[in-house]
N, C-alpha and C positions, 0 to 999 in steps of 0.2 A: 288334634292332639292324640297321640297314640298311647294307650295304656300298656303297662308292663304285663307280661303273661303271668297268670295266676298259677302257682305251684299247687296242684291238687293232690290231696292225700289219697293214697291207694286203699281200696277196700279189698281185702284178700279172702274174706269169707262172708257168706250171707248173714251169719250170726252177728257180724259187726254192724250191720245196718239196723239202726234203732226203729222202734215203732214211732210213727210221727203223729203229732196232735192235729195236724192239718196240712193242707197243701203248701202253705207258706213255710212251715217248718221243714217239710220235705224239699222244697226248692232251695232253702238256705243250706241244707245238708249237701245236696247234690252240686251246689255252686262251689263248694269247698272240697268235694270228694269225687273220685272216679273209680270205676271197677278195675281191678287188676286184670291185665290181659289174660292171665291163666284162668282166672275165675270166669271171665267172659267166654273164653274158649271151651271151658268145661261145661258151661251152661248151654252152649249151642251145639255141642258134640252130639252127633246122631249116630247111634250104634247101628251096625248092619242088621237088617231084619233077622238074618239067620243067627245072630248073636243074642237075640232077646227073646223072652217069653212073655206072652200076654197073660196078665192076671186081672182079676176084678176086685176092686175095693169099694166098699159102701161108705159114703160120707153123709153126714147130716147136710141137708141142702144149704143151710146158712154157713157152715164151715167151708163147703166147696165154693160158695160165692165169695167168701173172704180170701180164699187161696187164689181164685181167679183174679180178684181185684189186685192182690199183691203182685201177681205174675204180670198183669197188664202194666202196672207202674214201672216194672223192671224190663218191659218189652220182651218178655219170655213167654213161651208156651207153658201153661200151668202144669202139664204132665212132666215136662222136662225139668221144671223147677222142683217138683216133688221128688223126682229121681235124684236131682242134685242134693236136696236136703237129706234124703235117705243115705246117699253115698257119704256125705260129710259126717253124718251121725254114725255110720258103720265104722268109718275110719277112727272116729273118737272112741267108740266102744272097743275096738281092737287094740287101741293104745293102752287102755286100762288093764 
């Protein structure tokens, strides 16, 4: 017996992904949602080394651990995810 394909709701911004109470809640969410192709592409975009500047940020070790955990759940490099968050926030600030 073949089941009908599930129509997944697109996630267009990282801020739309809720904090999960556990793995089951996260699994249920992703069973009904998928990343929008543009968000996925923006998350994996690699800038040419000549177009970027290296900086140093200091994080509390616990905060960095939490950031890395979120990134792993999304199959992203944590530094790329931080850059995406900063980019999204900058766009929001420039709109105001």
